[in-house]
N, C-alpha and C positions, 0 to 999 in steps of 0.2 A: 447585546448580541449573545444570547445563550448558546453554548455548544452542547450538543447531545452526547453525553458520556457518563459512564458509571463511576469515573474516577480511576479505575484500575484497568480500563479497557485499552486495547492496542490501537483503537481508532476513535475518532470523533468526527462530528459534522461541524463545518463552518459555512453556514448557509447551505448552498448546494454543492460545496466542495468537501470531499471526504479526505480527512487527514489521517494518515496511517503511519505508525511507528514500525520500522522494519529491523530485523536482525538478519543481515544477509550472510549467505554462505557461498563464497565464490569457489570456483573449480570443483563443483560438485558433479556427481555422475549423471544427473538429469536436472532439467529446469523443473522446479516444483514449488507450490505453495504449501508450506507446512502448517503446523499448529501454533496457536499463540503461546509465547513463553513470557510469562509476566506481562508487562506493558508493551511487548513487541510481537510482531508476527514474523515467524521464521520463513524466509524465502531463499531457496537454493537456486543457483544458476551454474551453468557449465563454463561460463567465461571466467578467465583468469583475472585476478585483481591487478591489472596493469594500467596505470594512468586513467582510472575511472571506467575502464571498459566493462567491467563486471556490472557496475551500476547502470551504464547505458544499456547493456544487454537485459538487465532486470527490467527496466522501463519498457523496453520493446516486448519482452515476455508477458509483463503484466497487463499491458494496454488492452488486449482482446478480452481478458478475463473480467475487465470492468467496462467493456463496451465503449472504449474511448481510443483515441489516437495517441501515440507516444508524446506528441506535443501538448496533450492535455494533462500530462503528469509532470509536476514540478518537483525536483529534488530540492527540498528546503535546506537540508544539511546532510553531511555524510557521503558525499559523492565518492570519496576515497577512504571510506571507513565502513565497517560492517554495521555500525549503528547509524541508521538514517531515518529521515522523515520524508514522506511523500505527500503532496497535495494533488488529489485527482479531481479535476473539474468535471462536475455533472456526470458521474458515472451512470450508465443505463443498466448495468447488472452488477452483481457482486458474487465472488466465489462463495462456495458453501460454508467455509469457515466463519463467515460473517453472520451466520444464522438466518432463519427464515424471517421474512417480513422487515428486514433491516433497510430495504431499498426505499421505503417510504421516506422521502426527503422531508426535512423539517419544513413545516408550512406555517408555524406559529400557532397552530391549533393543537391542543392536546386532548 
């Protein structure tokens, strides 16, 4: 099962699931998808980091940007930490930071 990744990317594909490494910024002025920082994507949310509420808010904020419901986003680790990994099941769109043409799901054909 090959994952599509350049090795230093902030995301990879696992079948039709997008795996994204996140550097969260809670209590921000606005909800926003930032730029990649190393192997993580910066995501700011307005919610305070209290008992995982900022992560829950982040999932709800990100869902429409990927064309999925919040239930389609799994927090693999980091629910109560700024370093987190999300698994997004079968996204139908991608934010611009992922680049053009990235939505072509792995089909096994190169």
